[in-house]
Each structure stands twice: as structure tokens, then as C-alpha cells.
C-alpha positions as CSV (number, residue, x, y, z in Angstrom):
1,X,18.0,2.4,-24.5
2,X,21.1,4.6,-24.1
3,X,22.1,4.6,-20.5
4,X,24.8,6.8,-18.9
5,X,27.5,5.1,-16.9
6,X,26.1,6.3,-13.6
7,X,22.5,5.2,-14.5
8,X,23.7,1.8,-15.7
9,X,25.8,1.2,-12.5
10,X,23.0,2.3,-10.2
11,X,20.4,0.1,-12.0
12,X,22.8,-2.9,-12.0
13,X,23.4,-2.4,-8.3
14,X,19.7,-2.2,-7.6
15,X,19.0,-5.3,-9.7
16,X,21.7,-7.4,-8.0
17,X,20.9,-6.4,-4.5
18,X,17.2,-7.0,-4.9
19,X,17.9,-10.4,-6.5
20,X,20.2,-11.2,-3.5
21,X,17.4,-10.3,-1.1
22,X,14.8,-12.2,-2.9
23,X,16.7,-15.4,-3.4
24,X,19.0,-15.2,-0.3
25,X,18.4,-14.5,3.3
26,X,15.2,-15.3,5.2
27,X,13.5,-12.7,7.4
28,X,15.3,-14.1,10.5
29,X,18.7,-13.4,9.0
30,X,18.9,-9.7,10.1
31,X,22.4,-8.7,9.2
32,X,22.3,-9.9,5.5
33,X,18.8,-8.4,5.2
34,X,19.9,-5.0,6.4
35,X,23.1,-4.9,4.4
36,X,21.3,-6.0,1.2
37,X,18.5,-3.5,1.6
38,X,20.9,-0.8,2.5
39,X,22.7,-1.4,-0.8
40,X,19.4,-1.6,-2.7
41,X,18.1,1.6,-1.3
42,X,21.4,3.4,-1.9
43,X,21.3,2.5,-5.5
44,X,17.6,3.7,-5.6
45,X,18.6,7.0,-4.0
46,X,21.3,7.5,-6.7
47,X,18.7,6.9,-9.4
48,X,16.5,9.7,-7.8
49,X,19.4,12.2,-8.3
50,X,19.9,11.4,-11.9
51,X,18.1,13.6,-14.5
52,X,16.3,13.2,-17.8
53,X,14.7,9.8,-17.3
54,X,13.1,8.3,-20.3
55,X,9.9,6.4,-19.9
56,X,11.1,3.4,-21.8
57,X,14.1,3.1,-19.4
58,X,11.8,3.1,-16.3
59,X,9.3,0.8,-17.9
60,X,11.7,-1.9,-19.1
61,X,13.8,-1.7,-15.9
62,X,10.6,-2.2,-13.9
63,X,9.5,-5.2,-16.0
64,X,13.0,-6.7,-15.9
65,X,13.5,-6.5,-12.2
66,X,10.1,-8.1,-11.5
67,X,10.5,-10.9,-14.0
68,X,13.9,-11.7,-12.6
69,X,12.1,-12.4,-9.2
70,X,9.5,-14.8,-10.7
71,X,11.1,-18.0,-9.2
72,X,12.1,-16.4,-5.9
73,X,11.0,-18.3,-2.7
74,X,8.8,-16.5,-0.2
75,X,10.8,-16.5,3.0
76,X,9.8,-13.1,4.6
77,X,6.2,-13.8,5.2
78,X,3.8,-16.8,5.8
79,X,0.7,-14.9,4.7
80,X,0.7,-16.6,1.3
81,X,0.0,-20.0,2.9
82,X,-3.3,-18.6,4.1
83,X,-4.0,-17.3,0.6
84,X,-3.5,-20.8,-0.7
85,X,-5.6,-22.4,2.1
86,X,-8.5,-20.0,1.4
87,X,-8.1,-20.7,-2.3
88,X,-8.3,-24.4,-1.8
89,X,-11.5,-23.9,0.2
90,X,-13.1,-21.9,-2.6
91,X,-12.3,-24.3,-5.4
92,X,-13.7,-27.2,-3.3
93,X,-17.0,-25.5,-2.5
94,X,-16.1,-24.6,1.1
95,X,-16.8,-21.0,2.1
96,X,-13.4,-19.6,3.5
97,X,-15.3,-17.8,6.3
98,X,-17.3,-20.8,7.5
99,X,-14.5,-22.7,9.2
100,X,-11.1,-22.2,10.8
101,X,-8.2,-24.2,9.4
102,X,-8.1,-26.0,12.7
103,X,-11.6,-27.2,12.2
104,X,-11.0,-28.2,8.5
105,X,-7.7,-30.1,8.9
106,X,-9.5,-32.8,10.9
107,X,-12.7,-33.0,9.0
108,X,-11.2,-32.7,5.4
109,X,-7.8,-34.4,5.6
110,X,-7.9,-35.3,1.9
111,X,-8.0,-31.7,0.8
112,X,-5.5,-30.0,3.1
113,X,-2.0,-31.3,3.6
114,X,-0.5,-31.4,7.1
115,X,2.5,-29.5,5.8
116,X,0.4,-26.6,4.6
117,X,-1.5,-26.5,7.9
118,X,1.8,-26.3,9.8
119,X,2.8,-23.2,7.8
120,X,-0.3,-21.2,8.8
121,X,0.3,-18.4,11.3
122,X,-3.2,-18.2,12.7
123,X,-4.9,-21.6,12.2
124,X,-7.4,-21.0,14.9
125,X,-8.7,-17.8,13.3
126,X,-11.3,-17.4,10.6
127,X,-9.9,-15.7,7.5
128,X,-9.9,-11.9,7.4
129,X,-9.4,-11.5,3.6
130,X,-12.4,-9.8,1.9
131,X,-14.1,-11.1,-1.3
132,X,-12.0,-9.7,-4.1
133,X,-8.9,-11.0,-2.4
134,X,-10.6,-14.4,-2.0
135,X,-11.4,-14.4,-5.8
136,X,-7.6,-14.0,-6.5
137,X,-6.8,-16.8,-4.1
138,X,-9.4,-19.1,-5.6
139,X,-8.3,-18.4,-9.2
140,X,-4.6,-19.0,-8.3
141,X,-5.5,-22.3,-6.5
142,X,-7.7,-23.4,-9.4
143,X,-4.8,-22.8,-11.9
144,X,-2.3,-24.3,-9.5
145,X,-4.6,-27.3,-8.7
146,X,-4.2,-26.5,-5.0
147,X,-0.5,-27.3,-4.9
148,X,1.7,-24.9,-2.9
149,X,4.4,-24.2,-5.5
150,X,2.3,-23.9,-8.6
151,X,-0.3,-21.8,-6.8
152,X,2.5,-19.5,-5.5
153,X,3.9,-19.1,-9.0
154,X,0.4,-18.1,-10.2
155,X,0.1,-15.6,-7.4
156,X,3.5,-14.2,-8.4
157,X,2.4,-13.8,-12.1
158,X,-0.8,-12.1,-11.0
159,X,1.3,-9.8,-8.8
160,X,3.7,-8.8,-11.6
161,X,0.8,-8.1,-14.0
162,X,-1.1,-6.0,-11.4
163,X,2.1,-4.1,-10.4
164,X,2.9,-3.2,-14.0
165,X,-0.7,-2.1,-14.6
166,X,-0.4,0.0,-11.5
167,X,2.8,1.6,-12.8
168,X,1.2,2.5,-16.1
169,X,-1.9,4.0,-14.3
170,X,0.3,6.0,-11.9
171,X,2.0,7.6,-14.9
172,X,-1.4,8.6,-16.2
173,X,-2.3,10.0,-12.8
174,X,0.9,12.0,-12.7
175,X,0.2,13.4,-16.1
176,X,-3.4,14.2,-15.3
177,X,-2.4,16.2,-12.1
178,X,0.4,18.0,-13.9
179,X,3.1,16.4,-11.8
180,X,6.5,15.4,-13.3
181,X,5.9,12.0,-14.9
182,X,9.5,11.0,-13.9
183,X,8.2,10.6,-10.4
184,X,6.8,7.2,-11.5
185,X,10.3,6.1,-10.6
186,X,9.5,6.7,-6.9
187,X,7.1,3.8,-7.0
188,X,8.3,1.6,-9.9
189,X,11.9,1.0,-8.8
190,X,11.5,1.5,-5.0
191,X,13.0,-1.7,-3.5
192,X,10.3,-1.9,-0.8
193,X,7.6,-1.9,-3.4
194,X,9.4,-4.5,-5.6
195,X,10.1,-6.8,-2.7
196,X,6.9,-6.6,-0.8
197,X,4.6,-6.9,-3.8
198,X,6.4,-9.1,-6.3
199,X,8.3,-11.4,-3.9
200,X,6.0,-11.5,-0.9
201,X,2.8,-11.2,-3.0
202,X,0.9,-9.1,-0.5
203,X,-2.7,-8.2,-1.4
204,X,-1.8,-4.5,-1.8
205,X,-0.5,-5.5,-5.3
206,X,-4.2,-6.2,-6.3
207,X,-5.3,-2.9,-4.7
208,X,-2.8,-0.5,-6.2
209,X,-3.9,-0.4,-9.9
210,X,-7.6,-0.1,-8.8
211,X,-6.5,2.7,-6.4
212,X,-4.8,4.7,-9.2
213,X,-7.7,4.1,-11.6
214,X,-10.2,5.3,-8.9
215,X,-8.2,8.6,-8.6
216,X,-8.0,9.0,-12.3
217,X,-11.8,8.6,-12.8
218,X,-13.0,10.5,-9.8
219,X,-13.7,13.8,-11.5
220,X,-14.6,12.6,-15.0
221,X,-16.6,9.5,-14.2
222,X,-17.4,9.4,-10.5
223,X,-19.7,6.4,-10.6
224,X,-17.0,4.3,-12.3
225,X,-14.6,5.6,-9.6
226,X,-17.1,4.5,-6.9
227,X,-17.2,1.0,-8.4
228,X,-13.4,0.8,-8.2
229,X,-13.4,2.1,-4.6
230,X,-15.9,-0.6,-3.7
231,X,-13.6,-3.3,-5.2
232,X,-10.6,-1.8,-3.4
233,X,-12.5,-2.0,-0.1
234,X,-13.2,-5.7,-1.0
235,X,-9.4,-6.3,-1.0
236,X,-8.6,-4.3,2.2
237,X,-11.1,-2.6,4.4
238,X,-9.2,0.6,5.2
239,X,-9.9,2.4,1.9
240,X,-13.5,2.9,3.0
241,X,-12.1,5.9,5.1
242,X,-11.5,7.7,1.8
243,X,-15.3,8.3,1.6
244,X,-14.7,11.0,4.2
245,X,-13.2,13.2,1.5
246,X,-15.6,12.5,-1.3
247,X,-18.4,15.1,-0.4
248,X,-15.8,17.9,-0.3
249,X,-14.4,16.8,-3.7
250,X,-17.7,16.2,-5.6
251,X,-20.2,18.1,-3.5
252,X,-22.8,16.8,-1.1
253,X,-25.4,15.5,-3.6
254,X,-22.9,13.6,-5.9
255,X,-20.9,12.6,-2.8
256,X,-23.9,10.9,-1.3
257,X,-24.6,9.0,-4.5
258,X,-20.9,8.0,-4.7
259,X,-21.0,6.7,-1.2
260,X,-24.2,4.7,-1.7
261,X,-22.7,3.1,-4.8
262,X,-19.5,2.2,-2.9
263,X,-21.4,0.7,0.1
264,X,-23.9,-1.1,-2.2
265,X,-21.3,-2.8,-4.4
266,X,-19.1,-3.5,-1.3
267,X,-22.0,-5.3,0.4
268,X,-23.0,-7.2,-2.8
269,X,-19.4,-8.5,-3.2
270,X,-19.9,-10.5,0.0
271,X,-23.0,-12.3,-1.3
272,X,-21.1,-15.2,-3.0
273,X,-19.4,-15.9,0.4
274,X,-22.6,-15.8,2.4
275,X,-23.1,-18.2,5.3
276,X,-25.3,-17.6,8.3
277,X,-22.2,-17.2,10.4
278,X,-20.3,-14.9,8.0
279,X,-20.7,-11.7,9.9
280,X,-20.0,-13.3,13.3
281,X,-16.9,-15.2,12.1
282,X,-15.4,-12.3,10.1
283,X,-15.9,-9.8,12.9
284,X,-14.5,-12.2,15.6
285,X,-11.3,-12.7,13.6
286,X,-11.0,-9.0,12.7
287,X,-11.5,-8.0,16.4
288,X,-8.8,-10.5,17.5
289,X,-6.4,-9.2,14.9
290,X,-7.0,-5.6,15.9
291,X,-6.5,-6.5,19.6
292,X,-3.6,-8.9,19.3
293,X,-1.6,-7.6,16.3
294,X,1.1,-5.2,17.4
295,X,3.8,-4.2,15.0
296,X,5.6,-0.9,14.5
297,X,2.7,1.3,15.7
298,X,4.3,4.6,16.6
299,X,1.3,6.3,18.3
300,X,0.3,3.0,19.9
301,X,3.7,2.5,21.5
302,X,3.7,6.1,22.7
303,X,0.3,5.8,24.3
304,X,1.1,2.4,25.8
305,X,4.1,3.8,27.6
306,X,2.2,6.8,28.8
307,X,-1.0,5.1,30.2
308,X,-0.3,1.4,29.9
309,X,-1.1,-1.4,27.5
310,X,-4.3,-2.6,29.1
311,X,-5.9,0.9,29.4
312,X,-5.1,1.7,25.7
313,X,-6.8,-1.4,24.5
314,X,-9.7,-1.4,27.0
315,X,-10.7,2.2,26.2
316,X,-10.2,2.1,22.5
317,X,-8.4,5.4,22.8
318,X,-6.2,5.1,19.8
319,X,-9.1,4.4,17.3
320,X,-11.0,7.3,18.8
321,X,-8.1,9.7,18.4
322,X,-7.4,8.5,14.9
323,X,-11.0,8.9,13.8
324,X,-11.0,12.4,15.4
325,X,-7.9,13.3,13.4
326,X,-9.3,12.0,10.2
327,X,-12.5,14.0,10.7
328,X,-10.6,17.2,11.6
329,X,-8.5,16.8,8.5
330,X,-11.5,16.4,6.3
331,X,-13.4,19.3,7.8
332,X,-10.4,21.6,7.5
333,X,-10.1,20.9,3.8
334,X,-13.8,21.7,3.3
335,X,-12.7,25.4,3.7
336,X,-10.2,25.2,0.8
337,X,-10.9,26.9,-2.5
338,X,-9.4,23.9,-4.3
339,X,-10.0,20.2,-4.0
340,X,-6.7,18.5,-4.4
341,X,-7.7,14.8,-4.5
342,X,-4.2,13.2,-4.2
343,X,-3.3,15.4,-1.3
344,X,-6.6,14.8,0.5
345,X,-6.1,11.0,0.1
346,X,-2.5,11.3,1.1
347,X,-3.4,13.0,4.4
348,X,-6.1,10.5,5.2
349,X,-3.8,7.5,4.5
350,X,-1.0,9.0,6.5
351,X,-3.3,9.7,9.5
352,X,-4.6,6.1,9.3
353,X,-1.1,4.7,9.3
354,X,0.2,6.9,12.1
355,X,-2.9,5.8,14.2
356,X,-2.6,2.1,13.5
357,X,-1.6,-0.5,16.0
358,X,0.3,-2.4,13.3
359,X,2.2,-0.9,10.4
360,X,4.0,-3.6,8.5
361,X,6.4,-2.4,5.7
362,X,4.0,-3.2,2.9
363,X,1.2,-1.1,4.5
364,X,2.9,2.1,3.5
365,X,3.0,1.3,-0.3
366,X,-0.2,3.2,-1.1
367,X,1.3,6.2,0.6
368,X,4.4,5.9,-1.6
369,X,2.2,5.9,-4.7
370,X,0.4,9.1,-3.5
371,X,3.7,10.7,-2.6
372,X,4.7,10.5,-6.2
373,X,1.7,12.5,-7.2
374,X,1.8,15.1,-4.4
375,X,5.5,15.6,-4.4
376,X,5.9,14.8,-0.7
377,X,9.1,12.9,-0.4
378,X,9.1,11.8,3.2
379,X,7.4,8.4,2.4
380,X,10.4,7.6,0.4
381,X,12.5,8.0,3.5
382,X,9.9,5.9,5.4
383,X,10.5,3.1,2.9
384,X,14.1,3.0,4.2
385,X,13.3,3.7,7.9
386,X,10.6,1.0,8.1
387,X,12.7,-1.9,6.8
388,X,14.7,-2.5,10.1
389,X,11.4,-3.5,11.7
390,X,12.3,-6.9,10.1
391,X,14.7,-7.2,13.1
392,X,11.6,-8.4,14.9
393,X,12.0,-11.8,13.3
394,X,15.7,-12.2,14.2
395,X,14.7,-13.1,17.8
396,X,13.2,-16.2,19.2
397,X,10.6,-15.5,20.4
398,X,9.9,-12.5,18.2
399,X,10.8,-9.1,19.8
400,X,10.2,-5.8,18.2
401,X,13.2,-3.3,18.0
402,X,11.5,-0.7,20.1
403,X,14.6,1.6,20.1
404,X,14.6,1.6,16.3
405,X,10.8,2.3,16.2
406,X,11.3,5.4,18.3
407,X,14.1,6.6,16.0
408,X,12.0,5.8,12.9
409,X,9.1,8.0,14.0
410,X,11.2,10.8,15.4
411,X,13.1,11.1,12.1
412,X,9.8,11.0,10.2
413,X,8.5,13.8,12.4
414,X,11.5,15.9,11.5
415,X,11.2,15.2,7.8
416,X,7.4,16.0,7.8
417,X,8.0,19.3,9.6
418,X,10.9,20.2,7.3
419,X,8.9,19.3,4.2
420,X,6.0,21.5,5.4
421,X,8.3,24.4,6.0
422,X,9.8,24.0,2.5
423,X,6.4,24.0,0.9
424,X,5.5,27.1,2.8
425,X,8.6,28.8,1.5
426,X,7.7,27.8,-2.0
427,X,4.2,29.2,-1.7
428,X,5.4,32.5,-0.3
429,X,8.1,32.8,-3.0
430,X,6.9,30.8,-6.1
431,X,10.3,31.4,-7.9
432,X,12.2,29.4,-5.4
433,X,14.1,26.6,-7.3
434,X,14.3,23.3,-5.6
435,X,17.2,21.2,-6.8
436,X,16.7,17.9,-5.0
437,X,16.1,14.3,-5.9
438,X,12.5,14.4,-4.8
439,X,11.8,17.2,-7.4
440,X,14.0,15.5,-10.1
441,X,15.4,19.0,-10.9
442,X,11.9,20.3,-11.3
443,X,11.7,24.1,-10.9
444,X,8.6,24.9,-8.9
445,X,7.2,28.0,-10.4
446,X,3.5,27.0,-9.9
447,X,2.7,25.2,-6.7
448,X,-0.6,24.0,-8.1
449,X,1.1,22.2,-10.9
450,X,3.6,20.5,-8.6
451,X,1.1,19.5,-5.9
452,X,-1.6,18.4,-8.1
453,X,-4.2,21.1,-7.1
454,X,-7.2,21.2,-9.4
455,X,-10.0,23.8,-9.7
456,X,-13.0,23.7,-7.4
457,X,-15.8,21.4,-8.6
458,X,-17.9,24.5,-9.5
459,X,-15.4,25.6,-12.2
460,X,-16.9,23.5,-15.0
461,X,-14.9,22.8,-18.1
462,X,-11.6,23.3,-16.3
463,X,-9.1,21.1,-14.6
464,X,-8.9,17.4,-14.6
465,X,-12.5,17.0,-15.4
466,X,-11.9,18.0,-19.0
467,X,-8.1,17.6,-19.3
468,X,-6.8,15.3,-22.0
469,X,-4.4,12.8,-20.7
470,X,-1.5,12.0,-23.1
């Protein structure tokens, strides 16, 4: 691997700053966190400006930085303790949805340590993690024999493997949609992606390779794609909203079959976890989380200040507005002569995030992956702007940085509008050359090739349906 001096320095800076963040400050240490992440993102930004990336350089750099974090402690989140708790339940024949940890710690003291119980953030809630996530927790606990450190290492190894598979599949998606394959860098070396998935082992790491695979198969093998979407929804529930776009991509008849396969397999995935109280327990915890969890929700904070917190929650106004926006976006794209899958999914995920009451930093990772395919660069800026929300944990009791949240969403608004104006200019004048890091010196002469637009489903034999992927 021949590296230029600038590339080597930027990669070294990214490696060292990410390692410092992973092995150093906890989430309550705001100043070291912000400085470390600022350095990491600056090095990442330099890498975006550099030209002529070789795939081997990106691949081995991605592997190296993740393997270097294998032994890092998890100090930014306590979610993994619930993963371990649920995994211990599964390997001991206890359905994770049947009891709260508070109920189990007294009735099964031999299985669950008091130390593990003390680390849980919601011991009086039933679990909210769907079946495929539970399978990962159970496997990790089985290999780790239910011990916290070994189980955490197994979760870390699974995370690294899933993340690397996701990177490989993202490159294939970029190639299939005729986007510059160098854009895999946007995801592979983004410090937010590396830290939240490899270090904090959030369940999005299990979701991402299936997500890219589902997009890749959607036109060529729609039923296989539907199976993957069902599995994705069995990790996190929100991907079910992608079904809104399927009829406009595949047509009504195939779209209905696709949806039935997704719903059928999704429901079947719950059968191994069945208890008479499953639906009641899962819904009760999900409802409590939706009502109580508030974090970095831009639209929610705006509405709350306009009409009051109680009225926003009592009326369900935000979910109604979000669903209306999702439906309007879907119906608008039914009028389009082309069905651009990544852009449709990008829009749906973005609307979902902007309409959410809680937007933790790792929630935007699927949007970053889609941004690489669509060429929309503002999610990269969001991966910088969202990090200071960790200031929340620098206070006792926790207090969100509301002033920063306002700045975050205002800057995002400006970037989104500016990006839309730039794309409009490109479409009006296709010979406009865009020399910027988000295009990686890619001259946009054909907007369809840049933004991943593919022919309408009726144009058989053309487009991604028959395209050979190198």
C-alpha cells in the first residue's frame, strides 16, 4: 500500500484519536470527548478531500482501526448490559419478554449477579429488543458463558465482522447504482460509525449488512430482499416503514407480495419467544420508551416549546405529522418516471429521524450509508453536529444541551437547502463540475449516474435488474 504523506498523516491522526476516545474518556467527560472527536473528524474530513483512493487502502484501514478497538471498554453506553442480561435469559430457558430484570433478580439470584443488575438502565421495563437481536445476545452469552467481559468481547467480534460485511456490501451497492465506489470511505472510516458500532456495539451493526443486501437484491430477487427486510425489522422496528416505498418501486402486484413476505417472516420470527404475555409486555415497554425517552429530537423540541410538552404527548401530534410526511413523500415519488431506490429510502429514513422524539448519535448511521449511495453529503456533517449531544451526560442529573440542539438542526436545515439548490443547478446544467470532498473530484455529467437513478420497472432488461456487478 503506497500512501502519500498527507494520506498517511490523516489516517494516523484518525487512528490515534479514535483509539484515544475508545480507551480514554467516559461519556461524562465532556471536554476530552469533544476535543478527541473534533480531531478525529478533522482527520476524516482531510481524507475526504484526498483523491484517487485505492480499495485496498480503505479496506485494510477499516479492518485495522476496528481490530485495534477489540479490547476497548464500553463507557459511553449501558445498553450492552441489557444485551447480556437478555442473552443470559435465553441460554437459561427464560423468555426475555416474560419478566423484567427487577422480577428476575429476586427469583433467580443464582443466574444474575447483583453487579450486572446495578448496571441496567431500565430494570423495571420489559426488554424492547426484537427476535434477531435477541438471537445475537443469546449466542454471545452462550459463547461467553454469561460472564460480562467474555460476552462483551464476543459482541465486539460479532460487531467487527458485521461491520466489515456491511462495508463490502456497500461497495457493491455503490457499483450497482453507478455511484463512485470511493464513497465507501464516507461510511467505512467515519469516526461516528466506527465508535458507535465497534466500541459501543449498538444493534445497528447487525442491521447494516442486511440493509445493504436488501437494497442490492430489491430489483433482481425481490423475495430474497423481502426476507432480508423482515430480518432487519426483527432487529429494529423502524425499517418496516420502508414498505411504503415498495409498491412504487416494484409495482402494486409484486409490492403486495413483497409486503406479505416481510410481515409473514417478521411475525414468524417472534414464535420462538412466544409467551401468553408477549404482546402485552413488549407493547407496554415500547409505549413507555416512546413516551419517556427524549433525546435530541429537533421537531419534538420545537413543538414542545410551541404548544407544551403535555399537549404534544397527549395528542400524539408528532407521530401523526411524521406519518403524514412519510405518506406525502411516498405519494410524490409515485409520479416520478424513475424509481431511485436509495433516494426513496434516504428520504423515508430522514423524515423518520427528523420526526423522532429521540435521535441518539448511532440512529443516523443508516442515513450515512444511504448518503454514500445517493451523493447527499449533509449526513456527514450531521455525524459531526450530533456528537456534542453527549454533553447530556456531563451533568448530574443528565441535562440535554438544548442550545446546541437548536444550532444542530438550524445548520442541518441550511445544508439541506444548499444541497438541494446545488442538485437543481446540476440538473439544469449537466456539465457543471463539482470539485468538493463529497464528490471526491467526481465530475457530474450525468445526474442519473451520480444519484443512483435506475430505469422504471417497466423497462425490462435495463438498469440494475440486469446489471453485472463487478
